C-alpha positions, 0 to 999 in steps of 0.5 A: 438503483444508481449504486447498482448502475455505477457498480455495473457501469450503466448510465441512462442513455449512455454507452453502457445502457442495457437497452443497447443490444450488442451483436446478435441482439444480446444486451451487453453489461459492462462491470466496472472492476474498480467499483466492484472491487471497492464493493467487495472490499466493503463487504469483506471489511464488514464480514470481519467485524465483531458487530457482524459476528454478534449480529449473526450470532443473535439472529441464529440464536433467535432462529433456533429458539423460535423454531424450537419453542414456537411449535405452531409457527415453525418454518424450519424444524430441528435439523434447521435445513433452511438455516444451513442453506442460508449459511451455505449461501452466505459462505458461497458469496462471502468467500469469493468477495473476500478473495477478491478483496485480498487480491486487490490488497495484494496488488496494492502491496505489490505496487507499494513495494515497487515504489519503496524499491524505487525510493530505496534505489534513488536513496542509495544512488544519492548516498553513493554520490555524496560519498564520492563527493566527500572523498573528492573533497578530502583528496582536494583538502590534502593539498591545501596548506593549513595554518600550522603548515604556514607557521612551520614554514614561516618559522623555517624561513625566519631560522634561515634568514637569521642564519644567513644574517649571522654568516653575513655578519661573520664576514 
């Protein structure tokens, strides 16, 4: 009963109590959509298992065998109308529960896709920022003298000094 109360959002003596009538004296029942959604997902997960299909097949086989063989205790003779009614009722309840579970999964998938898009956007923005920073560093390094540049300059100065000394010696 407590699971049912949590499913429909009822609490004893609380704001969702069945005994509290709404306008016109009619009791209002508040269904918690998340709790009902979780319940429908659990049912949908169970209906999709091999255990359920095997159990259902076993029950149907026993049902048909018992109604075909045990003439004295037959409750559902050959066209098995009661069995068909049970299948129809099961399908009538299972289909909307499965659709509700699929809709909830679609909502989760949309939310996950939105989070993925946001992460991708931030990652792309950070990659573009790093590319701009790298280009800036490369441009800054173009103006920096390297060791080879300094060796060439010192070699050129040494040559110039030796030429000047040679001209001074000639005079």
